[in-house]
N, CA, C and O atoms as a CHARMM CRD file, in Angstrom:
* protein
*
  312
    1    1 MET  N     -3.41100  -8.61500 -20.28700 PROA 1      0.00000
    2    1 MET  CA    -3.42600  -8.69900 -18.83000 PROA 1      0.00000
    3    1 MET  C     -4.59100  -9.60200 -18.41500 PROA 1      0.00000
    4    1 MET  O     -5.69900  -9.47100 -18.93400 PROA 1      0.00000
    5    2 THR  N     -4.33500 -10.49900 -17.49500 PROA 2      0.00000
    6    2 THR  CA    -5.37600 -11.42000 -17.03000 PROA 2      0.00000
    7    2 THR  C     -6.34000 -10.69000 -16.09200 PROA 2      0.00000
    8    2 THR  O     -6.00700  -9.62500 -15.57300 PROA 2      0.00000
    9    3 PRO  N     -7.53100 -11.25300 -15.87200 PROA 3      0.00000
   10    3 PRO  CA    -8.46500 -10.62100 -14.93400 PROA 3      0.00000
   11    3 PRO  C     -7.87500 -10.45400 -13.52800 PROA 3      0.00000
   12    3 PRO  O     -8.13400  -9.44800 -12.86600 PROA 3      0.00000
   13    4 LEU  N     -7.08600 -11.43200 -13.06700 PROA 4      0.00000
   14    4 LEU  CA    -6.47000 -11.30400 -11.74600 PROA 4      0.00000
   15    4 LEU  C     -5.47400 -10.15900 -11.72500 PROA 4      0.00000
   16    4 LEU  O     -5.44200  -9.38900 -10.76500 PROA 4      0.00000
   17    5 GLN  N     -4.66300 -10.03200 -12.76200 PROA 5      0.00000
   18    5 GLN  CA    -3.71200  -8.92900 -12.83400 PROA 5      0.00000
   19    5 GLN  C     -4.42800  -7.57900 -12.85200 PROA 5      0.00000
   20    5 GLN  O     -3.97300  -6.62100 -12.22800 PROA 5      0.00000
   21    6 GLU  N     -5.54100  -7.51000 -13.56300 PROA 6      0.00000
   22    6 GLU  CA    -6.33000  -6.27200 -13.59700 PROA 6      0.00000
   23    6 GLU  C     -6.88600  -5.94700 -12.21300 PROA 6      0.00000
   24    6 GLU  O     -6.89500  -4.78700 -11.80300 PROA 6      0.00000
   25    7 THR  N     -7.34800  -6.96400 -11.49700 PROA 7      0.00000
   26    7 THR  CA    -7.87100  -6.76900 -10.14800 PROA 7      0.00000
   27    7 THR  C     -6.78200  -6.26400  -9.21200 PROA 7      0.00000
   28    7 THR  O     -7.01400  -5.35100  -8.42000 PROA 7      0.00000
   29    8 ILE  N     -5.60000  -6.85400  -9.29900 PROA 8      0.00000
   30    8 ILE  CA    -4.48700  -6.44200  -8.44700 PROA 8      0.00000
   31    8 ILE  C     -4.07300  -5.01200  -8.77500 PROA 8      0.00000
   32    8 ILE  O     -3.83600  -4.21400  -7.86900 PROA 8      0.00000
   33    9 GLN  N     -3.98200  -4.68000 -10.06700 PROA 9      0.00000
   34    9 GLN  CA    -3.60200  -3.32500 -10.46300 PROA 9      0.00000
   35    9 GLN  C     -4.63200  -2.30900  -9.96400 PROA 9      0.00000
   36    9 GLN  O     -4.26200  -1.24100  -9.47600 PROA 9      0.00000
   37   10 ALA  N     -5.90400  -2.63300 -10.08400 PROA 10     0.00000
   38   10 ALA  CA    -6.95600  -1.73000  -9.62000 PROA 10     0.00000
   39   10 ALA  C     -6.88200  -1.54900  -8.10500 PROA 10     0.00000
   40   10 ALA  O     -7.05900  -0.43700  -7.60700 PROA 10     0.00000
   41   11 SER  N     -6.62100  -2.63300  -7.36600 PROA 11     0.00000
   42   11 SER  CA    -6.53900  -2.50700  -5.90800 PROA 11     0.00000
   43   11 SER  C     -5.29300  -1.73100  -5.50300 PROA 11     0.00000
   44   11 SER  O     -5.32800  -0.99500  -4.51600 PROA 11     0.00000
   45   12 CYS  N     -4.19800  -1.87400  -6.23400 PROA 12     0.00000
   46   12 CYS  CA    -2.99300  -1.07100  -5.96400 PROA 12     0.00000
   47   12 CYS  C     -3.30800   0.41800  -6.11800 PROA 12     0.00000
   48   12 CYS  O     -2.94400   1.22700  -5.26500 PROA 12     0.00000
   49   13 ASN  N     -3.97800   0.76800  -7.19600 PROA 13     0.00000
   50   13 ASN  CA    -4.33500   2.16800  -7.43100 PROA 13     0.00000
   51   13 ASN  C     -5.24300   2.69300  -6.32700 PROA 13     0.00000
   52   13 ASN  O     -5.05700   3.81100  -5.84700 PROA 13     0.00000
   53   14 ARG  N     -6.22600   1.88800  -5.92100 PROA 14     0.00000
   54   14 ARG  CA    -7.14900   2.30900  -4.86700 PROA 14     0.00000
   55   14 ARG  C     -6.42800   2.45800  -3.53600 PROA 14     0.00000
   56   14 ARG  O     -6.72300   3.37900  -2.77400 PROA 14     0.00000
   57   15 MET  N     -5.47400   1.55500  -3.24100 PROA 15     0.00000
   58   15 MET  CA    -4.69500   1.65300  -2.00200 PROA 15     0.00000
   59   15 MET  C     -3.88300   2.94300  -1.96800 PROA 15     0.00000
   60   15 MET  O     -3.83800   3.62700  -0.94500 PROA 15     0.00000
   61   16 LEU  N     -3.24500   3.27200  -3.08400 PROA 16     0.00000
   62   16 LEU  CA    -2.43500   4.48500  -3.13100 PROA 16     0.00000
   63   16 LEU  C     -3.30800   5.72800  -2.93800 PROA 16     0.00000
   64   16 LEU  O     -2.91500   6.66100  -2.23700 PROA 16     0.00000
   65   17 GLU  N     -4.47000   5.74100  -3.54800 PROA 17     0.00000
   66   17 GLU  CA    -5.40300   6.86100  -3.36200 PROA 17     0.00000
   67   17 GLU  C     -5.82100   6.96900  -1.89300 PROA 17     0.00000
   68   17 GLU  O     -5.85600   8.06400  -1.33200 PROA 17     0.00000
   69   18 TYR  N     -6.13300   5.84900  -1.28700 PROA 18     0.00000
   70   18 TYR  CA    -6.54700   5.82000   0.12200 PROA 18     0.00000
   71   18 TYR  C     -5.42300   6.34900   1.01000 PROA 18     0.00000
   72   18 TYR  O     -5.66100   7.15100   1.91300 PROA 18     0.00000
   73   19 LEU  N     -4.19800   5.89400   0.74600 PROA 19     0.00000
   74   19 LEU  CA    -3.06100   6.31300   1.57300 PROA 19     0.00000
   75   19 LEU  C     -2.69300   7.78300   1.35300 PROA 19     0.00000
   76   19 LEU  O     -2.20800   8.44200   2.27300 PROA 19     0.00000
   77   20 GLN  N     -2.91600   8.29200   0.15600 PROA 20     0.00000
   78   20 GLN  CA    -2.66000   9.70900  -0.07700 PROA 20     0.00000
   79   20 GLN  C     -3.60300  10.56500   0.75600 PROA 20     0.00000
   80   20 GLN  O     -3.23700  11.65100   1.20400 PROA 20     0.00000
   81   21 ASP  N     -4.81100  10.07000   0.95800 PROA 21     0.00000
   82   21 ASP  CA    -5.79900  10.79700   1.75600 PROA 21     0.00000
   83   21 ASP  C     -5.57600  10.59400   3.25300 PROA 21     0.00000
   84   21 ASP  O     -5.60500  11.56000   4.01700 PROA 21     0.00000
   85   22 LYS  N     -5.35500   9.35100   3.68100 PROA 22     0.00000
   86   22 LYS  CA    -5.28100   9.02000   5.11500 PROA 22     0.00000
   87   22 LYS  C     -3.86000   9.01600   5.67800 PROA 22     0.00000
   88   22 LYS  O     -3.68600   9.05900   6.89600 PROA 22     0.00000
   89   23 LYS  N     -2.84700   8.96400   4.82300 PROA 23     0.00000
   90   23 LYS  CA    -1.42300   8.94300   5.20400 PROA 23     0.00000
   91   23 LYS  C     -0.94400   7.60900   5.74400 PROA 23     0.00000
   92   23 LYS  O      0.18000   7.20600   5.44500 PROA 23     0.00000
   93   24 GLU  N     -1.75700   6.90200   6.53400 PROA 24     0.00000
   94   24 GLU  CA    -1.36800   5.60700   7.09600 PROA 24     0.00000
   95   24 GLU  C     -2.62700   4.79800   7.37100 PROA 24     0.00000
   96   24 GLU  O     -3.67900   5.35000   7.69300 PROA 24     0.00000
   97   25 ALA  N     -2.50300   3.47900   7.24000 PROA 25     0.00000
   98   25 ALA  CA    -3.62900   2.58900   7.53200 PROA 25     0.00000
   99   25 ALA  C     -3.07000   1.22100   7.89100 PROA 25     0.00000
  100   25 ALA  O     -1.95100   0.87600   7.51300 PROA 25     0.00000
  101   26 SER  N     -3.85400   0.45500   8.61800 PROA 26     0.00000
  102   26 SER  CA    -3.46400  -0.93200   8.86700 PROA 26     0.00000
  103   26 SER  C     -3.92000  -1.76400   7.66900 PROA 26     0.00000
  104   26 SER  O     -4.80700  -1.36000   6.91600 PROA 26     0.00000
  105   27 SER  N     -3.30000  -2.92400   7.50900 PROA 27     0.00000
  106   27 SER  CA    -3.71000  -3.81100   6.43000 PROA 27     0.00000
  107   27 SER  C     -5.18600  -4.18300   6.58200 PROA 27     0.00000
  108   27 SER  O     -5.89600  -4.34100   5.58800 PROA 27     0.00000
  109   28 TRP  N     -5.64200  -4.32200   7.81900 PROA 28     0.00000
  110   28 TRP  CA    -7.04700  -4.65700   8.07200 PROA 28     0.00000
  111   28 TRP  C     -7.96600  -3.51400   7.63000 PROA 28     0.00000
  112   28 TRP  O     -9.01900  -3.75900   7.04200 PROA 28     0.00000
  113   29 GLN  N     -7.57300  -2.27500   7.90900 PROA 29     0.00000
  114   29 GLN  CA    -8.37000  -1.12400   7.46800 PROA 29     0.00000
  115   29 GLN  C     -8.47500  -1.08500   5.95000 PROA 29     0.00000
  116   29 GLN  O     -9.54700  -0.81900   5.40600 PROA 29     0.00000
  117   30 LEU  N     -7.37000  -1.34700   5.26700 PROA 30     0.00000
  118   30 LEU  CA    -7.39800  -1.35900   3.80100 PROA 30     0.00000
  119   30 LEU  C     -8.31700  -2.45800   3.28200 PROA 30     0.00000
  120   30 LEU  O     -9.08500  -2.24000   2.34500 PROA 30     0.00000
  121   31 LYS  N     -8.23900  -3.62800   3.88600 PROA 31     0.00000
  122   31 LYS  CA    -9.07900  -4.75800   3.48500 PROA 31     0.00000
  123   31 LYS  C    -10.55700  -4.40000   3.59200 PROA 31     0.00000
  124   31 LYS  O    -11.33400  -4.66000   2.67400 PROA 31     0.00000
  125   32 LEU  N    -10.94000  -3.80200   4.72400 PROA 32     0.00000
  126   32 LEU  CA   -12.35000  -3.46700   4.94300 PROA 32     0.00000
  127   32 LEU  C    -12.80200  -2.27600   4.10100 PROA 32     0.00000
  128   32 LEU  O    -13.86600  -2.31600   3.48400 PROA 32     0.00000
  129   33 ALA  N    -11.99800  -1.22400   4.07600 PROA 33     0.00000
  130   33 ALA  CA   -12.39100  -0.00200   3.36700 PROA 33     0.00000
  131   33 ALA  C    -12.49600  -0.21000   1.86000 PROA 33     0.00000
  132   33 ALA  O    -13.35400   0.37800   1.20100 PROA 33     0.00000
  133   34 LEU  N    -11.61500  -1.05200   1.32100 PROA 34     0.00000
  134   34 LEU  CA   -11.58800  -1.25100  -0.12700 PROA 34     0.00000
  135   34 LEU  C    -12.28600  -2.53100  -0.57300 PROA 34     0.00000
  136   34 LEU  O    -12.31700  -2.84400  -1.76300 PROA 34     0.00000
  137   35 HSD  N    -12.85100  -3.27700   0.39300 PROA 35     0.00000
  138   35 HSD  CA   -13.59700  -4.51100   0.11200 PROA 35     0.00000
  139   35 HSD  C    -12.74400  -5.50300  -0.68800 PROA 35     0.00000
  140   35 HSD  O    -13.13500  -5.95900  -1.76300 PROA 35     0.00000
  141   36 LEU  N    -11.56800  -5.82400  -0.13100 PROA 36     0.00000
  142   36 LEU  CA   -10.63300  -6.72300  -0.79900 PROA 36     0.00000
  143   36 LEU  C    -10.61800  -8.09200  -0.13100 PROA 36     0.00000
  144   36 LEU  O    -10.80500  -8.20800   1.08000 PROA 36     0.00000
  145   37 SER  N    -10.39600  -9.11800  -0.93300 PROA 37     0.00000
  146   37 SER  CA   -10.15200 -10.43400  -0.35900 PROA 37     0.00000
  147   37 SER  C     -8.74300 -10.41200   0.23500 PROA 37     0.00000
  148   37 SER  O     -7.92500  -9.56700  -0.12800 PROA 37     0.00000
  149   38 SER  N     -8.46800 -11.33000   1.13600 PROA 38     0.00000
  150   38 SER  CA    -7.13900 -11.38100   1.75500 PROA 38     0.00000
  151   38 SER  C     -6.05700 -11.61800   0.70800 PROA 38     0.00000
  152   38 SER  O     -4.99300 -11.00100   0.76100 PROA 38     0.00000
  153   39 SER  N     -6.32300 -12.50300  -0.23600 PROA 39     0.00000
  154   39 SER  CA    -5.29500 -12.80600  -1.23600 PROA 39     0.00000
  155   39 SER  C     -4.98800 -11.58900  -2.10800 PROA 39     0.00000
  156   39 SER  O     -3.81900 -11.31700  -2.38000 PROA 39     0.00000
  157   40 VAL  N     -6.00000 -10.85600  -2.54900 PROA 40     0.00000
  158   40 VAL  CA    -5.76600  -9.65700  -3.36500 PROA 40     0.00000
  159   40 VAL  C     -5.08000  -8.57600  -2.52300 PROA 40     0.00000
  160   40 VAL  O     -4.20800  -7.86400  -3.02100 PROA 40     0.00000
  161   41 LEU  N     -5.46700  -8.45100  -1.26400 PROA 41     0.00000
  162   41 LEU  CA    -4.82800  -7.48500  -0.37200 PROA 41     0.00000
  163   41 LEU  C     -3.33200  -7.73800  -0.30200 PROA 41     0.00000
  164   41 LEU  O     -2.53900  -6.82800  -0.54400 PROA 41     0.00000
  165   42 TYR  N     -2.93900  -8.95300   0.02500 PROA 42     0.00000
  166   42 TYR  CA    -1.52100  -9.24400   0.22800 PROA 42     0.00000
  167   42 TYR  C     -0.72800  -9.26000  -1.07700 PROA 42     0.00000
  168   42 TYR  O      0.44700  -8.89500  -1.08300 PROA 42     0.00000
  169   43 MET  N     -1.34500  -9.67400  -2.17300 PROA 43     0.00000
  170   43 MET  CA    -0.64200  -9.59200  -3.45600 PROA 43     0.00000
  171   43 MET  C     -0.41700  -8.13000  -3.83900 PROA 43     0.00000
  172   43 MET  O      0.65300  -7.77400  -4.33300 PROA 43     0.00000
  173   44 SER  N     -1.41600  -7.28900  -3.61400 PROA 44     0.00000
  174   44 SER  CA    -1.29300  -5.86600  -3.93000 PROA 44     0.00000
  175   44 SER  C     -0.25100  -5.19200  -3.04900 PROA 44     0.00000
  176   44 SER  O      0.54400  -4.38600  -3.53200 PROA 44     0.00000
  177   45 LEU  N     -0.24900  -5.51700  -1.76000 PROA 45     0.00000
  178   45 LEU  CA     0.76800  -4.96600  -0.86300 PROA 45     0.00000
  179   45 LEU  C      2.16200  -5.37700  -1.33000 PROA 45     0.00000
  180   45 LEU  O      3.09100  -4.57100  -1.29300 PROA 45     0.00000
  181   46 GLY  N      2.31200  -6.61900  -1.76600 PROA 46     0.00000
  182   46 GLY  CA     3.60300  -7.09300  -2.26100 PROA 46     0.00000
  183   46 GLY  C      4.05900  -6.34100  -3.49200 PROA 46     0.00000
  184   46 GLY  O      5.22900  -5.98000  -3.61100 PROA 46     0.00000
  185   47 VAL  N      3.13400  -6.10500  -4.41000 PROA 47     0.00000
  186   47 VAL  CA     3.46700  -5.35700  -5.63000 PROA 47     0.00000
  187   47 VAL  C      3.91400  -3.94100  -5.26700 PROA 47     0.00000
  188   47 VAL  O      4.94800  -3.47200  -5.74300 PROA 47     0.00000
  189   48 LEU  N      3.13200  -3.26300  -4.42500 PROA 48     0.00000
  190   48 LEU  CA     3.46600  -1.88300  -4.05900 PROA 48     0.00000
  191   48 LEU  C      4.76900  -1.80200  -3.27600 PROA 48     0.00000
  192   48 LEU  O      5.55000  -0.86900  -3.46800 PROA 48     0.00000
  193   49 LEU  N      5.00900  -2.76200  -2.40300 PROA 49     0.00000
  194   49 LEU  CA     6.25900  -2.78600  -1.63900 PROA 49     0.00000
  195   49 LEU  C      7.44100  -3.01500  -2.58200 PROA 49     0.00000
  196   49 LEU  O      8.46800  -2.34700  -2.46500 PROA 49     0.00000
  197   50 ASN  N      7.29800  -3.94600  -3.50400 PROA 50     0.00000
  198   50 ASN  CA     8.36100  -4.23600  -4.47200 PROA 50     0.00000
  199   50 ASN  C      8.67600  -3.02000  -5.33900 PROA 50     0.00000
  200   50 ASN  O      9.82700  -2.81400  -5.72600 PROA 50     0.00000
  201   51 GLN  N      7.66300  -2.21700  -5.64600 PROA 51     0.00000
  202   51 GLN  CA     7.85300  -1.01500  -6.46000 PROA 51     0.00000
  203   51 GLN  C      8.34600   0.17100  -5.62900 PROA 51     0.00000
  204   51 GLN  O      8.64200   1.23300  -6.17600 PROA 51     0.00000
  205   52 GLY  N      8.43300  -0.00800  -4.31800 PROA 52     0.00000
  206   52 GLY  CA     8.89800   1.06900  -3.45300 PROA 52     0.00000
  207   52 GLY  C      7.86600   2.16300  -3.22600 PROA 52     0.00000
  208   52 GLY  O      8.22100   3.27700  -2.84300 PROA 52     0.00000
  209   53 LYS  N      6.59100   1.86000  -3.45800 PROA 53     0.00000
  210   53 LYS  CA     5.53500   2.86900  -3.33400 PROA 53     0.00000
  211   53 LYS  C      4.91900   2.93000  -1.95200 PROA 53     0.00000
  212   53 LYS  O      4.20800   3.88500  -1.63800 PROA 53     0.00000
  213   54 ILE  N      5.17700   1.91600  -1.10600 PROA 54     0.00000
  214   54 ILE  CA     4.66400   1.90900   0.25900 PROA 54     0.00000
  215   54 ILE  C      5.74800   1.43900   1.21800 PROA 54     0.00000
  216   54 ILE  O      6.76000   0.86700   0.81400 PROA 54     0.00000
  217   55 ARG  N      5.50600   1.69800   2.50600 PROA 55     0.00000
  218   55 ARG  CA     6.31300   1.14000   3.59300 PROA 55     0.00000
  219   55 ARG  C      5.41100   0.22300   4.39200 PROA 55     0.00000
  220   55 ARG  O      4.22500   0.50800   4.55600 PROA 55     0.00000
  221   56 LEU  N      5.96100  -0.88100   4.89300 PROA 56     0.00000
  222   56 LEU  CA     5.22300  -1.81100   5.74400 PROA 56     0.00000
  223   56 LEU  C      5.97900  -1.97800   7.05200 PROA 56     0.00000
  224   56 LEU  O      7.20300  -2.10900   7.06900 PROA 56     0.00000
  225   57 GLU  N      5.22700  -1.97200   8.14700 PROA 57     0.00000
  226   57 GLU  CA     5.79100  -2.26100   9.46100 PROA 57     0.00000
  227   57 GLU  C      4.87600  -3.27100  10.13000 PROA 57     0.00000
  228   57 GLU  O      3.65400  -3.11800  10.12100 PROA 57     0.00000
  229   58 ALA  N      5.47400  -4.30600  10.71200 PROA 58     0.00000
  230   58 ALA  CA     4.67700  -5.30100  11.42300 PROA 58     0.00000
  231   58 ALA  C      4.02000  -4.66100  12.63100 PROA 58     0.00000
  232   58 ALA  O      4.64600  -3.87700  13.34500 PROA 58     0.00000
  233   59 ASP  N      2.75200  -4.99700  12.85800 PROA 59     0.00000
  234   59 ASP  CA     1.98900  -4.46500  13.97700 PROA 59     0.00000
  235   59 ASP  C      1.05700  -5.57500  14.46800 PROA 59     0.00000
  236   59 ASP  O     -0.12600  -5.60500  14.12700 PROA 59     0.00000
  237   60 GLY  N      1.61100  -6.48600  15.27400 PROA 60     0.00000
  238   60 GLY  CA     0.81900  -7.62900  15.72300 PROA 60     0.00000
  239   60 GLY  C      0.50800  -8.52600  14.54600 PROA 60     0.00000
  240   60 GLY  O      1.41200  -8.94800  13.82500 PROA 60     0.00000
  241   61 ILE  N     -0.76800  -8.82100  14.34500 PROA 61     0.00000
  242   61 ILE  CA    -1.15400  -9.67900  13.21900 PROA 61     0.00000
  243   61 ILE  C     -1.40300  -8.86800  11.94800 PROA 61     0.00000
  244   61 ILE  O     -1.67600  -9.44500  10.89500 PROA 61     0.00000
  245   62 ASN  N     -1.31400  -7.56700  12.02800 PROA 62     0.00000
  246   62 ASN  CA    -1.52300  -6.68900  10.87700 PROA 62     0.00000
  247   62 ASN  C     -0.21700  -6.01300  10.49300 PROA 62     0.00000
  248   62 ASN  O      0.83300  -6.25200  11.09000 PROA 62     0.00000
  249   63 TYR  N     -0.31100  -5.17600   9.49200 PROA 63     0.00000
  250   63 TYR  CA     0.81100  -4.34700   9.06100 PROA 63     0.00000
  251   63 TYR  C      0.35900  -2.89200   9.05700 PROA 63     0.00000
  252   63 TYR  O     -0.78700  -2.59200   8.72500 PROA 63     0.00000
  253   64 LYS  N      1.26500  -1.99300   9.42500 PROA 64     0.00000
  254   64 LYS  CA     1.02400  -0.57100   9.22500 PROA 64     0.00000
  255   64 LYS  C      1.52100  -0.25500   7.82600 PROA 64     0.00000
  256   64 LYS  O      2.65900  -0.56600   7.47300 PROA 64     0.00000
  257   65 VAL  N      0.67100   0.35500   7.04700 PROA 65     0.00000
  258   65 VAL  CA     0.99300   0.66700   5.66400 PROA 65     0.00000
  259   65 VAL  C      1.01000   2.17900   5.52200 PROA 65     0.00000
  260   65 VAL  O      0.07500   2.85900   5.94400 PROA 65     0.00000
  261   66 SER  N      2.07300   2.70200   4.92900 PROA 66     0.00000
  262   66 SER  CA     2.16600   4.13600   4.72000 PROA 66     0.00000
  263   66 SER  C      2.95000   4.41000   3.44700 PROA 66     0.00000
  264   66 SER  O      3.61600   3.53200   2.89900 PROA 66     0.00000
  265   67 LEU  N      2.85100   5.64600   2.99500 PROA 67     0.00000
  266   67 LEU  CA     3.64600   6.06200   1.85400 PROA 67     0.00000
  267   67 LEU  C      5.06200   6.34200   2.33400 PROA 67     0.00000
  268   67 LEU  O      5.24700   6.80300   3.46100 PROA 67     0.00000
  269   68 PRO  N      6.06100   6.07400   1.50800 PROA 68     0.00000
  270   68 PRO  CA     7.44300   6.32700   1.95000 PROA 68     0.00000
  271   68 PRO  C      7.69200   7.81700   2.13300 PROA 68     0.00000
  272   68 PRO  O      7.16900   8.64500   1.38700 PROA 68     0.00000
  273   69 GLN  N      8.48700   8.13900   3.12500 PROA 69     0.00000
  274   69 GLN  CA     8.86700   9.52500   3.38100 PROA 69     0.00000
  275   69 GLN  C     10.16200   9.80900   2.63100 PROA 69     0.00000
  276   69 GLN  O     11.06600   8.97300   2.61700 PROA 69     0.00000
  277   70 PRO  N     10.25900  10.98000   2.00700 PROA 70     0.00000
  278   70 PRO  CA    11.51700  11.29500   1.32600 PROA 70     0.00000
  279   70 PRO  C     12.64700  11.42800   2.34100 PROA 70     0.00000
  280   70 PRO  O     12.45900  11.95600   3.43700 PROA 70     0.00000
  281   71 ASP  N     13.81200  10.94300   1.95600 PROA 71     0.00000
  282   71 ASP  CA    14.98100  11.07000   2.84200 PROA 71     0.00000
  283   71 ASP  C     15.40200  12.53000   2.92500 PROA 71     0.00000
  284   71 ASP  O     15.50000  13.22100   1.91100 PROA 71     0.00000
  285   72 ILE  N     15.64800  12.98500   4.13700 PROA 72     0.00000
  286   72 ILE  CA    16.06900  14.37100   4.35000 PROA 72     0.00000
  287   72 ILE  C     17.42700  14.61500   3.67400 PROA 72     0.00000
  288   72 ILE  O     17.67200  15.69400   3.13500 PROA 72     0.00000
  289   73 GLU  N     18.29900  13.60800   3.70900 PROA 73     0.00000
  290   73 GLU  CA    19.63800  13.76200   3.14200 PROA 73     0.00000
  291   73 GLU  C     19.59500  13.94500   1.63100 PROA 73     0.00000
  292   73 GLU  O     20.49800  14.55800   1.06300 PROA 73     0.00000
  293   74 GLN  N     18.56300  13.42700   0.97000 PROA 74     0.00000
  294   74 GLN  CA    18.49000  13.50200  -0.47600 PROA 74     0.00000
  295   74 GLN  C     17.86900  14.80600  -0.97300 PROA 74     0.00000
  296   74 GLN  O     17.92200  15.09500  -2.16800 PROA 74     0.00000
  297   75 GLN  N     17.28600  15.59000  -0.07900 PROA 75     0.00000
  298   75 GLN  CA    16.68100  16.84000  -0.47600 PROA 75     0.00000
  299   75 GLN  C     17.77700  17.87000  -0.72700 PROA 75     0.00000
  300   75 GLN  O     18.78500  17.88900  -0.02100 PROA 75     0.00000
  301   76 PRO  N     17.58600  18.72300  -1.72600 PROA 76     0.00000
  302   76 PRO  CA    18.61100  19.71900  -2.01000 PROA 76     0.00000
  303   76 PRO  C     18.79400  20.68000  -0.83900 PROA 76     0.00000
  304   76 PRO  O     17.83200  21.07900  -0.18200 PROA 76     0.00000
  305   77 GLN  N     20.03400  21.03300  -0.60000 PROA 77     0.00000
  306   77 GLN  CA    20.37000  21.97800   0.46700 PROA 77     0.00000
  307   77 GLN  C     20.51600  23.36900  -0.12400 PROA 77     0.00000
  308   77 GLN  O     21.20800  23.55300  -1.12500 PROA 77     0.00000
  309   78 PHE  N     19.87800  24.32900   0.47900 PROA 78     0.00000
  310   78 PHE  CA    19.95800  25.72100  -0.01600 PROA 78     0.00000
  311   78 PHE  C     20.74800  26.56800   0.92100 PROA 78     0.00000
  312   78 PHE  O     20.92400  27.76200   0.67500 PROA 78     0.00000
């Protein structure tokens, strides 16, 4: 794994930890809280979105980032 790939993987892990605690954050909040460069921020968001681990919603010049909610229809019915 290249140093850039390691950096992206580490920032993905840190983002997921942050979102598990805060539930939702703007892309700007993640950038500041995790001390990420813009390029690492957006590459990490792309990786997590591609893996289905986050949801993104446009919010002006930023994005709202959150963990995906389980579909109610997919939950077992008792």
